[in-house]
C-alpha positions in Angstrom: 118.4 114.2 68.6 119.6 114.7 65.0 119.5 112.0 62.4 123.2 111.4 62.6 123.0 111.1 66.4 120.2 108.6 66.1 122.2 106.6 63.6 125.3 106.6 65.8 123.2 105.4 68.8 121.2 102.7 66.9 124.3 101.3 65.1 126.7 101.6 68.0 129.0 103.9 66.1 130.9 107.1 66.9 129.2 110.3 65.8 132.2 111.2 63.6 132.0 108.0 61.7 128.3 108.6 60.9 128.9 112.2 60.0 131.8 111.4 57.6 129.9 108.5 56.0 126.8 110.5 55.5 128.9 113.3 53.8 130.5 110.8 51.5 127.1 109.3 50.6 125.7 112.8 50.0 128.7 113.5 47.7 127.7 110.5 45.5 130.3 108.0 46.8 129.2 104.4 46.4 129.2 101.9 49.3 131.9 99.7 47.8 134.2 102.8 47.2 133.6 104.0 50.8 134.3 100.6 52.3 137.4 100.0 50.3 139.0 103.4 49.8 137.8 105.6 52.7 138.7 103.5 55.7 140.4 106.3 57.5 137.4 108.5 57.1 134.9 106.0 58.3 136.9 104.1 60.9 137.1 101.0 58.6 133.3 100.4 58.4 132.6 97.4 56.2 130.1 97.3 53.4 127.4 95.5 55.5 127.4 98.2 58.2 127.6 100.9 55.5 124.6 99.5 53.7 122.6 99.3 57.0 123.6 102.9 57.7 122.5 104.0 54.2 119.2 102.2 54.4 118.4 103.5 57.9 119.5 107.0 56.8 116.9 106.9 54.0 114.2 105.8 56.5 115.0 108.5 59.0 115.1 111.2 56.2 111.7 110.0 55.0 110.5 110.0 58.6 111.6 113.6 59.0 110.0 114.6 55.8 106.7 112.9 56.8 106.7 114.7 60.2 107.0 118.0 58.4 104.1 117.1 56.1 101.9 116.0 59.0 102.6 119.1 61.1 102.0 121.3 58.2 98.6 119.6 57.4 97.4 119.9 61.0 98.6 123.5 61.3 96.6 124.4 58.2 93.5 122.9 59.9 94.2 125.3 62.8 94.4 122.3 65.2 98.1 122.1 65.9 99.0 122.5 69.6 102.5 122.7 71.2 101.9 119.3 72.8 100.9 117.7 69.5 103.8 119.3 67.7 106.2 117.9 70.3 104.6 114.4 70.2 105.0 114.3 66.4 108.5 115.5 66.5 109.4 112.9 69.1 107.8 110.0 67.2 110.4 107.3 66.4 108.5 105.5 63.7 106.3 106.2 60.7 103.6 104.2 62.4 103.7 106.5 65.4 103.5 109.6 63.2 100.4 108.1 61.4 98.8 107.3 64.7 99.1 110.9 65.8 97.9 112.2 62.4 94.9 109.8 62.2 92.3 112.0 64.0 93.2 114.9 61.6 93.4 112.9 58.4 90.8 113.4 55.7 88.6 110.4 55.8 86.0 108.9 53.5 82.5 109.1 54.8 82.0 107.2 58.0 79.2 106.8 60.5 81.0 109.2 62.8 81.5 111.8 60.1 77.8 111.6 59.3 77.0 112.1 63.0 79.2 115.2 63.1 77.5 116.6 60.1 74.2 116.2 61.9 75.5 118.3 64.8 76.1 115.5 67.3 79.7 116.2 68.2 78.7 118.3 71.3 76.6 115.4 72.6 79.5 113.1 72.2 81.8 115.4 74.2 79.3 115.7 77.0 79.2 111.9 77.2 83.0 111.7 77.3 83.1 114.4 80.1 81.4 111.8 82.3 80.3 114.2 85.0 78.8 112.4 88.0 75.6 114.5 88.2 74.9 114.8 84.5 71.4 113.9 83.2 70.7 110.5 81.7 72.1 110.2 78.1 68.7 109.9 76.5 67.5 113.0 78.3 70.5 114.9 77.0 70.1 113.4 73.5 66.6 114.8 73.2 68.1 118.3 72.8 69.7 117.2 69.5 66.6 116.0 67.7 66.5 117.6 64.3 64.5 115.8 61.6 65.8 118.0 58.9 69.3 116.8 59.7 68.2 113.2 59.9 67.9 112.9 63.7 64.3 112.0 64.2 64.5 111.0 67.9 66.7 110.9 71.0 67.9 107.3 70.4 69.0 108.3 66.9 71.0 111.2 68.4 72.5 109.0 71.1 73.5 106.4 68.5 75.2 109.1 66.4 77.1 110.3 69.5 78.2 106.7 70.2 79.6 106.4 66.7 81.7 109.6 67.3 83.0 108.2 70.6 83.8 104.8 68.9 85.8 106.6 66.2 87.6 108.9 68.6 88.7 105.9 70.7 89.8 104.0 67.5 91.8 107.1 66.4 93.6 107.6 69.8 97.3 107.3 69.3 97.7 106.3 72.9 95.3 103.4 72.7 96.5 102.2 69.3 100.0 102.2 70.5 99.3 100.2 73.7 97.0 97.7 72.0 99.4 97.2 69.1 102.2 96.4 71.6 100.0 94.1 73.6 98.6 92.2 70.6 102.1 91.9 69.1 103.2 89.8 72.1 100.0 88.2 73.2 97.7 87.4 70.2 97.8 84.3 68.0 97.5 83.6 64.3 94.6 81.3 63.5 94.2 79.7 60.1 91.4 77.5 58.7 90.3 75.9 55.4 88.6 78.3 53.0 87.5 75.4 50.7 86.9 71.7 51.0 89.8 70.7 48.8 93.2 69.0 49.5 96.2 71.2 48.8 99.8 71.9 49.8 98.4 74.1 52.5 96.5 71.3 54.2 98.6 71.5 57.4 97.2 75.0 57.9 93.5 74.0 57.6 93.2 74.1 61.4 96.3 75.8 62.7 97.1 78.2 65.5 100.4 79.7 66.7 101.5 82.7 68.8 102.0 85.8 66.6 105.4 86.6 68.1 106.8 83.1 67.5 105.5 82.5 63.9 108.6 81.9 61.8 108.9 83.8 58.5 108.6 80.9 56.1 105.3 79.9 57.7 104.0 83.5 57.5 104.8 83.6 53.8 103.3 80.2 53.2 100.1 81.2 55.0 99.9 84.4 53.1 100.2 82.6 49.8 97.6 80.1 50.9 95.2 82.9 51.7 96.0 84.7 48.5 95.3 81.5 46.5 91.9 81.1 48.2 92.8 78.0 50.3 93.0 79.6 53.8 91.2 82.0 56.0 93.5 83.9 58.3 92.8 86.0 61.4 94.1 87.1 64.8 92.9 85.7 68.1 93.1 87.9 71.1 91.6 88.1 74.6 88.9 90.7 74.2 88.7 91.4 77.9 92.4 92.3 78.1 92.1 94.6 75.1 89.0 96.3 76.5 90.9 96.8 79.8 93.4 99.1 78.0 90.5 101.0 76.4 88.5 101.4 79.6 91.6 102.6 81.5 92.2 105.3 78.9 88.5 106.4 78.2 86.5 105.8 81.4 86.9 108.2 84.3 84.6 106.8 87.0 80.9 106.4 88.0 78.6 108.4 85.7 75.2 108.0 84.1 77.1 107.9 80.7 79.2 104.9 81.7 76.9 102.2 80.3 76.5 104.1 77.0 80.2 104.7 76.7 81.0 101.0 77.3 78.6 100.1 74.5 80.3 102.7 72.2 83.8 101.5 73.1 83.0 97.9 72.6 81.5 98.7 69.2 84.5 100.8 68.3 86.9 98.0 69.2 85.0 95.3 67.3 84.1 97.4 64.3 87.0 99.8 63.9 90.0 99.3 66.1 90.6 95.6 66.1 90.1 95.1 62.3 92.5 98.0 61.7 95.1 96.7 64.1 94.7 93.2 62.7 95.5 94.5 59.3 98.5 96.5 60.6 99.8 93.5 62.6 99.5 91.2 59.7 101.3 93.7 57.5 104.0 94.0 60.1 104.3 90.2 60.3 104.5 89.9 56.6 107.1 92.7 56.4 109.2 91.0 59.1 108.9 87.7 57.2 109.8 89.4 53.9 112.8 91.1 55.4 114.0 87.8 56.9 113.5 86.0 53.6 115.4 88.8 51.8 118.3 88.5 54.3 118.5 84.7 53.6 118.2 85.4 49.9 121.0 88.0 50.1 123.3 85.5 52.0 122.5 82.7 49.5 123.2 85.0 46.5 126.4 86.3 47.9 127.7 82.8 48.5 126.6 81.6 45.1 128.2 84.5 43.3 131.4 84.1 45.3 131.9 80.4 44.5 135.4 79.7 43.2 135.7 79.9 39.5 137.0 76.9 37.5 139.9 78.6 35.8 142.0 77.5 32.8 139.5 74.7 31.8 137.8 74.0 28.5 134.2 73.3 29.4 131.4 71.5 27.6 128.0 72.8 28.5 125.0 70.4 28.2 121.5 71.7 28.4 119.3 68.6 28.8 116.0 68.0 27.0 113.9 65.1 25.7 112.1 65.7 22.3 114.2 68.6 21.2 117.5 67.0 22.1 120.4 68.1 24.4 122.0 71.4 23.4 125.8 71.4 23.5 128.3 74.3 23.6 132.0 74.1 24.1 133.8 77.2 25.5 137.5 77.8 26.0 139.2 78.9 29.2 138.2 82.6 28.5 134.5 81.7 27.8 134.8 82.0 24.0 132.4 79.6 22.2 134.4 77.0 20.2 131.6 74.8 19.0 127.9 74.1 19.3 125.6 71.2 18.3 122.6 69.2 19.4 122.6 65.5 20.5 119.7 63.1 21.1 120.7 60.6 23.8 117.4 60.9 25.7 113.9 59.6 24.9 112.1 59.5 22.5 115.1 59.4 20.0 117.5 57.5 22.3 120.4 58.0 19.8 123.0 57.2 22.5 125.8 55.8 20.4 125.6 58.7 17.9 125.6 61.2 20.8 128.6 59.6 22.5 130.5 59.7 19.2 129.7 63.4 18.7 130.7 64.3 22.2 133.9 62.2 22.1 134.9 64.1 19.0 134.4 67.5 20.6 136.2 66.4 23.7 139.2 65.3 21.7 139.2 68.2 19.3 139.0 71.0 22.0 140.6 69.4 25.0 137.5 69.4 27.2 138.2 68.5 30.8 134.8 69.3 32.5 131.2 68.8 31.4 128.7 71.1 32.9 125.1 69.7 33.0 122.0 71.7 33.6 119.7 70.4 36.3 116.4 70.8 34.4 114.3 68.4 32.4 116.1 65.1 31.4 119.0 66.0 33.7 119.0 62.6 35.3 119.2 60.7 32.0 121.8 63.2 30.7 123.9 62.7 33.8 123.9 58.9 33.5 124.8 59.3 29.8 127.8 61.6 30.6 129.0 59.2 33.4 129.0 56.3 30.9 130.8 58.4 28.4 133.5 59.4 30.9 134.0 55.7 31.7 134.5 54.9 28.0 137.2 57.6 27.6 139.9 56.6 30.1 142.6 58.4 28.1 140.9 61.7 28.9 140.9 63.3 32.4 137.2 64.1 32.5 134.8 65.0 35.2 131.3 66.6 35.3 129.2 68.8 37.4 125.5 69.4 37.6 124.7 73.1 37.9 121.5 75.0 38.5 120.1 76.2 35.3 117.8 78.7 37.1 117.6 81.8 35.0 119.3 80.3 32.0 116.1 80.5 29.9 115.5 84.0 31.1 119.0 85.0 30.0 119.0 83.1 26.7 115.8 84.9 25.6 117.0 88.3 26.7 118.1 91.2 24.6 121.5 90.9 26.2 122.0 87.3 25.0 120.8 88.3 21.5 123.4 91.0 21.4 126.1 88.6 22.7 125.2 85.6 20.5 123.1 86.9 17.5 124.1 83.8 15.5 122.8 81.2 18.1 119.2 80.3 18.8 117.8 80.6 22.3 118.5 77.0 23.3 122.2 77.1 22.3 122.7 80.3 24.3 121.4 78.5 27.3 124.1 75.8 26.8 126.7 78.5 26.7 125.4 80.0 30.0 125.5 76.5 31.6 129.1 76.0 30.6 130.2 79.5 31.8 128.5 79.1 35.1 131.3 76.9 36.4 134.1 78.9 34.8 133.1 82.1 36.4 129.8 82.1 38.4 130.0 85.8 39.1 130.6 87.0 35.5 127.9 84.8 34.1 125.2 85.2 36.8 125.3 89.0 36.8 123.6 88.8 33.4 120.5 87.4 35.0 117.9 89.1 37.2 119.0 88.0 40.8 115.4 86.9 41.5 115.6 84.3 38.8 118.9 82.7 40.0 117.0 80.1 42.2 118.5 80.6 45.7 115.6 82.4 47.3 112.5 81.5 49.2 109.1 83.0 48.3 110.9 85.7 46.3 107.8 86.4 44.2 106.0 87.4 47.4 108.6 90.0 48.5 108.2 93.7 48.1 109.7 94.1 44.6 111.6 97.3 45.1 113.1 96.3 48.4 114.1 92.9 47.0 115.7 94.5 43.9 117.6 97.1 45.9 118.9 94.5 48.4 120.0 91.9 45.8 121.4 94.6 43.6 123.6 95.7 46.6 124.8 92.1 47.0 125.8 91.8 43.4 127.5 95.2 43.5 129.5 94.2 46.6 130.6 90.9 45.1 131.6 92.4 41.8 133.7 95.1 43.4 135.1 92.7 46.0 136.5 90.4 43.2 137.4 93.2 40.7 136.7 93.2 37.0 139.0 92.7 34.0 138.5 95.9 32.1 139.4 94.3 28.8 137.2 91.2 28.9 134.1 92.2 31.0 130.7 92.3 29.5 128.7 95.6 29.9 126.4 93.6 32.3 129.4 93.0 34.7 130.8 96.5 34.2 127.5 98.1 35.1 127.8 96.7 38.7 131.3 98.4 39.2 131.3 101.3 41.6 130.4 104.5 39.8 129.6 102.8 36.5 126.0 102.9 35.2 124.6 101.0 32.3 125.2 103.7 29.8 128.8 104.1 30.8 129.3 100.4 30.9 128.2 100.1 27.3 130.4 103.1 26.4 133.4 101.3 27.9 132.7 98.2 25.8 132.1 100.3 22.6 135.4 102.2 23.2 137.3 99.0 23.7 135.9 97.5 20.6 136.7 100.6 18.5 140.1 101.3 19.9 141.4 98.0 21.1 142.2 96.8 24.7 142.9 99.4 27.4 146.6 99.7 28.1 145.9 101.1 31.5 143.4 102.6 33.8 144.0 106.2 32.6 142.4 105.3 29.3 139.0 105.2 31.1 139.1 109.0 31.1 138.7 108.9 27.3 135.4 107.0 27.5 132.4 109.2 26.8 130.4 110.2 29.9 133.0 108.7 32.3 134.1 111.8 34.1 136.6 112.4 36.9 134.0 111.6 39.6 133.1 108.3 38.0 136.8 107.5 37.4 137.5 108.1 41.1 134.7 105.7 42.1 135.5 102.9 39.6 139.2 102.9 38.8 140.3 100.8 41.8 137.9 98.0 41.0 139.0 97.6 37.4 142.0 95.5 36.5 144.1 95.8 33.3 146.1 92.5 32.9 149.4 93.0 31.2 149.4 96.8 31.8 152.7 98.6 31.6 152.1 99.8 35.2 151.6 96.7 37.3 149.6 98.7 39.8 146.8 98.9 37.1 146.3 95.2 37.7 145.8 95.5 41.5 143.3 96.9 43.9 145.5 99.9 44.6 143.6 103.0 43.7 145.3 105.4 41.3 145.1 108.1 44.0 147.5 105.9 46.1 150.0 105.0 43.3 152.4 107.6 44.7 152.1 106.1 48.2 152.7 102.6 46.8 155.9 103.8 45.2 157.1 105.5 48.3 156.4 102.3 50.3 158.4 100.2 47.8 161.3 102.6 47.8 161.3 102.7 51.6 161.5 98.9 51.6 164.2 98.8 48.8 161.8 97.4 46.2 160.6 98.5 42.8 157.6 98.0 40.6 159.6 95.4 38.7 159.8 93.4 41.9 156.0 93.5 42.2 155.6 92.2 38.6 158.0 89.4 39.2 156.6 88.4 42.6 159.9 89.2 44.3 158.4 90.8 47.5 158.9 87.8 49.8 160.6 90.0 52.4 158.1 92.9 52.2 156.3 92.2 55.5 159.5 91.7 57.3 160.9 95.0 56.1 157.6 96.8 56.9 157.8 95.3 60.4 161.3 96.6 61.0 160.5 100.1 59.9 157.0 100.2 61.5 153.6 100.5 59.8 152.9 103.9 61.4 156.2 105.3 60.3 155.8 104.1 56.7 152.2 105.3 56.6 153.3 108.8 57.6 156.1 108.7 55.0 153.7 107.6 52.3 151.1 110.2 53.3 148.2 107.7 53.9 146.5 106.1 56.8 147.6 102.7 58.3 144.4 100.9 57.0 145.1 102.1 53.4 148.8 101.1 53.7 147.9 97.6 54.8 145.6 97.2 51.8 148.4 98.5 49.5 150.8 95.9 50.9 148.3 93.0 50.5 147.8 94.1 46.8 151.5 94.4 46.1 152.1 90.9 47.4 149.4 89.4 45.2 148.8 91.5 42.1 145.7 90.5 40.2 144.5 88.3 43.1 141.0 86.8 43.1 139.7 86.3 46.7 137.6 83.4 45.4 140.8 81.4 44.6 141.3 81.0 48.4 138.0 79.0 48.7 137.7 75.2 48.4 137.2 74.1 44.8 133.7 72.9 43.5 132.8 69.2 43.7 133.4 67.5 40.4 132.0 63.9 39.7 132.9 61.0 37.5 130.0 58.6 38.2 126.4 58.9 39.0 123.9 57.5 41.6 120.1 57.2 41.4 117.6 57.5 44.2 117.3 53.7 44.0 120.9 53.4 45.0 120.5 55.3 48.2 120.2 53.5 51.5 119.9 54.7 55.1 123.3 55.3 56.8 125.1 55.9 53.5 127.7 58.7 53.7 127.8 60.9 50.7 129.6 64.1 49.5 127.3 66.8 48.3 127.0 70.5 47.4 124.7 72.9 49.2 122.4 74.3 46.6 119.9 76.4 48.6 119.3 77.5 52.2 115.9 78.3 53.7 114.8 79.1 57.3 114.1 75.5 58.0 117.2 73.8 56.5 119.6 73.3 53.6 119.1 71.4 50.3 122.1 69.4 49.3 122.9 67.9 45.8 124.3 64.4 46.5 124.4 63.5 42.8 121.0 61.8 42.3 119.2 64.6 40.5 117.0 65.2 43.5 118.4 67.5 46.2 118.0 66.1 49.7 117.0 68.2 52.8 119.1 68.6 55.9 116.6 69.9 58.5 118.0 72.7 60.7 117.9 70.4 63.6 120.3 68.0 61.8 122.8 70.5 60.4 125.3 70.5 63.2 126.1 68.8 66.5 125.5 72.1 68.3 122.5 74.3 68.5 122.1 76.8 65.7 119.6 79.6 65.3 119.6 79.5 61.5 121.0 77.2 58.8 123.3 80.0 57.6 125.1 79.6 60.9 126.2 76.1 59.7 126.5 76.0 55.9 126.9 78.1 52.8 125.6 77.8 49.3 128.2 76.1 47.1 129.8 74.5 50.2 130.9 70.8 49.8 129.7 68.8 52.7 129.5 65.2 54.0 126.0 64.0 54.7 124.3 60.7 55.9 121.2 59.4 54.4 118.3 59.1 56.9 115.3 58.3 54.7 114.4 58.0 51.0 110.8 58.4 49.9 110.8 57.2 46.3 107.1 58.1 45.8 107.3 61.7 46.9 110.9 62.1 45.6 112.2 63.2 49.0 115.5 62.5 50.5 116.1 63.2 54.2 119.8 63.8 55.2 121.7 64.6 58.3 125.1 66.2 59.1 125.0 65.4 62.8 127.8 63.0 63.8 129.2 63.2 60.3 132.8 64.4 60.3 133.4 67.3 57.8 136.6 67.7 55.8 138.6 70.7 56.5 
């Protein structure tokens, strides 16, 4: 079966879909471009399926390459048989290939390799032959005594032969495969305390759970506890069951060698095979947990980035602190910084009146309507201060929102921030970031390493490259799904546009600064190092507001401009009607003529024509505008105000395997356990809630000492 056939079978796709997609990937097309502008070619595969296909394609290509390497290595040793070649070629996983290669791999010095050097391989093979009438093993072993080679007596020879038998058994691909499968479904993980000291891992000081059922978040917690020296971790398995697989494979029947072989096989299991499989299974468990955590991280990140922007609002960003004061930045509706300052309403200065006067002046001067407060140190005091100020300014329509400042310090100290705001110190840059996060979460958060954004779980324990690739793909999909304003986007945002790398992104910004705003998409072809291929990949995702050609401010790709004009003419419309929003009868006219007929006339497929129609009806549309707005507040609660049975509105801030953390406006996020997220059974919290979603919750319990709030959504009616 070819790689393409395997992909089609595994992903449930038609072979032609896979072949066409692989060809596009090989030609350098990006996933967002393929998903958006090559629907006819792929059968309208979405970006999720395309990324799965691309990832699996890479794995299978690496598998094929490894098979060639292994076959070549064994062939060079003169040990390759037709059966072995066929087995390696048929292997479905890298693990299976490595099992088959294991007996032929160059090893460091082992007890078995020493025994082979001493000439004891023939004795081991005689024992393994297990002939019924063979002499006693010690009698046979006497023929292999050779003091010069380090074999002084028969027992020494027999021990060496047993070491060879033990290693051969441990290297058997058949045995390893069967035992790996058995242990994967039957063994248990056992943890115990590694030191007599209380810690956050105390629940695992005497803990046991089936391997197959251990949830990912517990795997990662156990791994971290072991790494930090608090836990001892191992696998528990029924030895008799394991040995049964080995005996079935290695023992042939009654023989004088049977007792010696049993001793060798038990030694090989305890000393070689089980420790090796234990490491493998723990690695597999960790990998499974990591992939699960990455999937949750990806979902959280996508939901965070796709939160609706707070458009056309002047925002005051407040970065809370104690001793050094709260840093303030006012930004206009486009994100331009209008003013910065520092106030001291928190301890130890407590200059509340002075701080209120300063903020009131900025609010009046610049028309501030929303205050964005970072959720870090002194956030609670700052929130109460802002709520009081809002109450004292009834003539202004003011509200506030507490936002996660995760990654703000990373950004403010970065080279990018220094380039963007060379005149500001690090703390003021952070205040600007906090303000912009509610204006356009996507545009601001792409400046920060996704791992630092604060919506993951155990992200520092993940395989770094896998995590970076996965999160980078999420950001890329979000950016291209929304589209980017060519004349205002930072080079950080542009670098995630399909076909645009970091160098080209900086060149776009430099060209814009030198020559003024782009008048249309065609101007991109004048940007250094942005060739025709890159233009093909990126043009459809870049928007030019106010362009002479209204199509330049839509998701219609330049390659389809002619088709769009044919469509408009067939429906008795013009580009002027698109600009004025006068296409109210478009769908009706399309329906009368027929989508298929119009697609044929326009020279495109029906999926592309549908997309063109959607774009013409809403030029410059932002898919985030269709989502519910963020939750803005006017007053503040404290944990002391919370009581059981209270119903509150809150915003989902983070989602883990075991529940969702909800901001209910008291500076401490409450936990809604997975069992309390819905009135129905759910497999994962992501099935019930999303990051950024506004929900209604009921207070179950408040633990002031541990700063814990338990919430529930069961039996609580949700709006919308």
